C-alpha positions as CSV (number, residue, x, y, z in Angstrom):
1,M,20.4,3.7,2.8
2,Q,20.8,7.5,2.6
3,K,23.9,8.8,0.8
4,E,25.5,10.3,3.9
5,Q,25.0,7.2,5.9
6,F,26.3,5.1,3.0
7,I,29.4,7.3,2.6
8,K,30.2,7.2,6.4
9,S,29.8,3.5,6.5
10,M,32.2,3.1,3.5
11,V,34.8,5.3,5.2
12,A,34.5,3.6,8.5
13,E,35.1,0.2,6.9
14,D,38.3,1.4,5.3
15,I,39.8,3.5,8.1
16,G,38.9,1.1,10.9
17,R,40.5,2.4,14.2
18,G,42.4,5.1,12.3
19,D,44.5,5.8,9.3
20,L,48.1,5.0,10.4
21,F,49.6,7.5,7.9
22,S,47.5,10.3,9.4
23,R,48.8,9.5,12.8
24,I,52.4,10.1,11.9
25,T,52.1,13.1,9.5
26,T,51.3,16.8,9.7
27,S,48.3,18.2,7.8
28,K,48.9,20.4,4.8
29,N,46.7,21.7,2.0
30,I,47.0,19.6,-1.2
31,R,45.4,19.4,-4.6
32,A,44.7,16.0,-6.1
33,F,43.0,14.8,-9.2
34,I,41.3,11.8,-10.7
35,I,42.6,10.7,-14.1
36,A,41.1,8.2,-16.5
37,K,43.3,5.3,-17.5
38,S,40.6,3.8,-19.7
39,S,37.6,5.2,-21.5
40,G,34.0,5.0,-20.3
41,V,30.9,6.8,-19.1
42,F,31.1,8.6,-15.8
43,A,28.9,8.1,-12.8
44,G,29.3,8.8,-9.1
45,R,29.3,12.6,-8.9
46,E,26.3,12.8,-6.6
47,Y,28.0,10.5,-4.1
48,I,31.4,12.2,-4.4
49,D,29.7,15.5,-3.8
50,T,28.5,14.0,-0.5
51,F,32.1,13.2,0.5
52,A,32.9,16.9,-0.1
53,D,30.0,18.1,2.0
54,I,30.8,15.8,4.9
55,Y,34.6,16.2,4.9
56,K,34.9,19.8,3.8
57,L,36.7,19.3,0.5
58,S,36.7,21.6,-2.4
59,L,35.8,20.0,-5.8
60,E,36.4,21.2,-9.3
61,W,34.5,19.0,-11.7
62,H,35.5,18.6,-15.3
63,I,32.8,16.0,-16.1
64,D,29.2,15.3,-15.1
65,D,27.2,12.1,-14.6
66,G,26.4,10.4,-17.9
67,E,29.2,12.0,-19.8
68,A,31.8,10.0,-21.7
69,F,35.5,10.3,-21.0
70,E,38.7,9.2,-22.7
71,I,42.1,7.9,-21.5
72,G,44.2,10.7,-20.0
73,E,41.3,13.0,-19.1
74,K,41.4,14.6,-15.7
75,L,37.9,14.3,-14.4
76,L,38.0,15.9,-11.0
77,F,40.3,18.1,-8.9
78,I,40.1,17.8,-5.1
79,E,41.6,20.3,-2.7
80,G,41.8,20.2,1.1
81,D,43.5,18.7,4.1
82,S,46.1,16.1,3.1
83,K,45.2,13.7,5.8
84,I,41.5,13.7,4.8
85,I,42.1,13.4,1.1
86,L,44.6,10.5,1.5
87,S,42.3,8.7,3.9
88,L,39.4,9.0,1.5
89,E,41.3,8.2,-1.7
90,R,40.2,4.6,-2.0
91,S,36.6,5.2,-1.0
92,I,36.2,8.0,-3.5
93,L,37.8,6.0,-6.3
94,D,35.7,2.9,-5.4
95,I,32.5,5.0,-5.8
96,A,33.7,6.3,-9.2
97,L,34.9,3.0,-10.4
98,H,31.9,0.9,-9.4
99,A,29.3,3.4,-10.7
100,S,31.2,4.3,-13.9
101,S,31.7,0.7,-14.8
102,I,27.9,0.0,-14.6
103,A,27.2,3.2,-16.4
104,S,29.6,2.4,-19.2
105,L,28.2,-1.1,-19.8
106,T,24.7,0.2,-19.6
107,A,25.5,2.9,-22.2
108,S,26.8,0.2,-24.6
109,Y,23.5,-1.7,-24.3
110,V,21.5,1.5,-24.8
111,E,23.5,2.4,-27.9
112,A,22.9,-1.1,-29.3
113,I,19.1,-0.5,-29.4
114,D,19.3,3.2,-30.3
115,G,16.5,4.1,-32.8
116,T,14.3,1.1,-32.0
117,G,12.2,2.9,-29.5
118,V,12.7,0.2,-26.9
119,T,13.6,1.0,-23.3
120,L,16.5,-0.8,-21.5
121,L,15.6,-1.8,-17.9
122,D,17.7,-3.1,-15.1
123,T,16.5,-5.8,-12.6
124,R,16.7,-6.5,-8.9
125,K,19.9,-8.5,-9.4
126,T,21.9,-6.1,-7.3
127,R,24.6,-6.5,-4.6
128,P,23.2,-6.6,-1.1
129,L,22.6,-3.0,0.3
130,L,23.8,-1.4,-3.0
131,R,20.6,-1.4,-4.9
132,V,20.0,2.3,-4.8
133,F,23.6,3.1,-5.7
134,E,23.8,0.5,-8.6
135,K,20.4,1.6,-10.0
136,Y,21.6,5.2,-9.9
137,A,24.6,4.1,-12.0
138,V,22.2,2.5,-14.5
139,R,20.4,5.8,-14.9
140,C,23.7,7.6,-15.5
141,G,24.3,5.2,-18.4
142,G,21.0,5.9,-20.0
143,G,19.0,2.9,-18.7
144,I,15.7,3.0,-16.8
145,N,15.1,1.4,-13.5
146,H,12.7,-1.5,-13.2
147,R,11.1,-1.7,-9.7
148,M,13.3,-0.9,-6.8
149,G,11.8,-3.5,-4.6
150,L,8.8,-5.7,-3.9
151,D,6.7,-2.8,-2.7
152,D,6.9,-0.9,-6.0
153,S,4.7,-3.0,-8.1
154,L,3.4,-6.6,-8.2
155,M,5.2,-9.1,-10.4
156,L,3.9,-12.6,-10.6
157,K,6.7,-14.9,-11.5
158,D,6.5,-18.6,-12.2
159,T,7.0,-19.3,-8.5
160,H,4.1,-17.0,-7.5
161,L,1.8,-18.5,-10.2
162,K,2.3,-22.0,-8.8
163,T,0.5,-20.8,-5.6
164,I,-2.4,-19.2,-7.5
165,D,-5.3,-21.5,-8.4
166,D,-7.6,-18.9,-10.0
167,L,-5.7,-16.2,-11.8
168,D,-8.8,-14.2,-12.8
169,G,-10.2,-14.2,-9.3
170,F,-6.8,-13.3,-7.8
171,M,-6.4,-10.4,-10.2
172,K,-9.8,-9.0,-9.3
173,S,-9.1,-9.3,-5.6
174,V,-5.6,-7.9,-5.7
175,R,-6.7,-4.8,-7.6
176,K,-8.7,-3.8,-4.6
177,Q,-5.7,-4.2,-2.2
178,I,-2.6,-2.8,-3.9
179,P,-2.1,1.0,-4.4
180,F,-4.1,2.4,-7.3
181,T,-0.9,3.5,-9.0
182,S,0.9,0.1,-8.7
183,K,1.1,-2.0,-11.9
184,I,0.8,-5.7,-12.1
185,E,3.3,-7.6,-14.3
186,I,3.0,-11.3,-15.1
187,E,5.9,-13.5,-16.3
188,C,5.1,-15.8,-19.2
189,E,7.1,-18.5,-20.8
190,D,4.6,-19.7,-23.5
191,M,1.7,-18.4,-25.6
192,E,-0.9,-20.1,-23.4
193,M,0.3,-18.2,-20.3
194,V,0.4,-14.9,-22.3
195,K,-3.2,-15.3,-23.2
196,R,-4.2,-16.0,-19.6
197,A,-2.2,-13.1,-18.4
198,M,-3.6,-10.6,-20.9
199,G,-7.1,-11.9,-20.3
200,A,-6.7,-11.4,-16.6
201,R,-5.9,-7.7,-17.3
202,A,-2.2,-7.6,-16.5
203,D,-0.6,-4.2,-17.1
204,I,2.7,-5.7,-18.2
205,V,3.5,-9.1,-19.7
206,M,7.0,-10.4,-19.5
207,C,8.3,-12.6,-22.3
208,D,10.7,-14.7,-20.3
209,N,13.4,-16.5,-22.2
210,M,11.2,-16.7,-25.3
211,S,12.6,-17.3,-28.8
212,L,12.5,-14.4,-31.2
213,A,9.8,-16.1,-33.2
214,L,7.6,-16.6,-30.1
215,T,8.2,-13.1,-29.0
216,K,7.1,-11.7,-32.3
217,E,3.9,-13.9,-32.1
218,V,3.2,-12.4,-28.6
219,V,3.7,-8.9,-30.0
220,E,1.2,-9.5,-32.8
221,Y,-1.3,-11.0,-30.4
222,R,-1.0,-8.0,-28.1
223,D,-1.3,-5.5,-30.9
224,T,-4.5,-7.2,-32.2
225,N,-6.2,-7.9,-28.9
226,Y,-4.7,-5.8,-26.0
227,P,-2.8,-2.8,-27.5
228,H,-2.7,-1.1,-24.0
229,I,-0.6,-3.9,-22.4
230,L,3.1,-3.3,-22.2
231,L,5.5,-6.1,-23.2
232,E,8.9,-6.7,-21.5
233,A,11.4,-9.2,-22.9
234,S,13.9,-10.8,-20.5
235,G,16.4,-13.6,-20.3
236,N,19.6,-14.3,-22.2
237,V,20.0,-10.6,-23.1
238,T,23.5,-9.8,-24.4
239,L,25.1,-7.1,-26.5
240,D,25.0,-9.6,-29.4
241,T,21.3,-10.4,-29.0
242,I,19.6,-7.2,-27.7
243,K,19.1,-5.5,-31.1
244,E,17.3,-8.6,-32.5
245,I,15.1,-8.7,-29.4
246,A,14.3,-5.0,-29.7
247,L,13.2,-5.5,-33.3
248,T,10.5,-7.9,-32.3
249,G,8.3,-5.0,-31.2
250,V,8.4,-5.3,-27.4
251,D,8.3,-2.1,-25.3
252,A,11.2,-2.8,-23.0
253,I,14.1,-5.2,-22.4
254,S,15.3,-6.0,-18.9
255,S,18.9,-7.1,-18.2
256,G,20.6,-7.9,-14.9
257,A,23.9,-8.2,-16.8
258,I,24.3,-4.4,-17.1
259,I,25.0,-4.5,-13.3
260,H,26.4,-7.8,-12.4
261,Q,28.6,-8.3,-15.5
262,A,30.1,-4.8,-15.5
263,N,33.9,-5.0,-15.4
264,W,35.7,-2.3,-13.6
265,I,37.2,0.5,-15.7
266,D,40.5,2.1,-14.6
267,L,40.6,5.4,-12.7
268,S,43.5,6.7,-10.6
269,M,44.1,9.6,-8.1
270,K,47.3,11.6,-8.2
271,V,48.5,14.5,-6.0
272,E,49.9,17.6,-7.8
């Protein structure tokens, strides 16, 4: 969904048949600001800029996407018609709150593996119709997007593999049918499947819910036999475990938690 359409749908949901306060008041020029009531990493500027474009608001930014903020900081000043600003208050805050919460949690995961050379990836565990928005927030927090959808690359999970009788034959056939730039990733739960996947010329092998010891074994096998294949670790990734997983030697770690476990931070709008 394009940003403008997304923003207009948000506002329509909130305003409904019309803001009752706007019906009974006279317009005046006001200046409002968003203030941080907790610390975090900011995200949402691209979307709030779209609000300003659509509804003719003047913005004075004191922060950019991906920058950290502390309690008490004034992040943004908004100037314009009082009716418009007050009608949009909740929608603007919800964008900043939702995106900044994901960015803040993502940043903490990225910090936990700093210096390891391992990349933090998100997943497709996103809220319906919010994938582009939530994955944008991940990028603001320093994470990297995994595939956006089923058309990006081909991932063969355990459910797909149950339908494939001849993996080698399937891989040779599918290479002639998917785009040249599309990668193929195969999910593996044990060493036997890892060897099959690598032998079948997968571009990426996912170590799914593997123990640290098994993951290290996979890394050693890859380094010795198929050094060009990328390794992704996934499953049971938390702030407490991610550093140990990174130190196994994988190339990337994917986590759905950076999106679906992000607790909302506290931002507020005030009028001067």
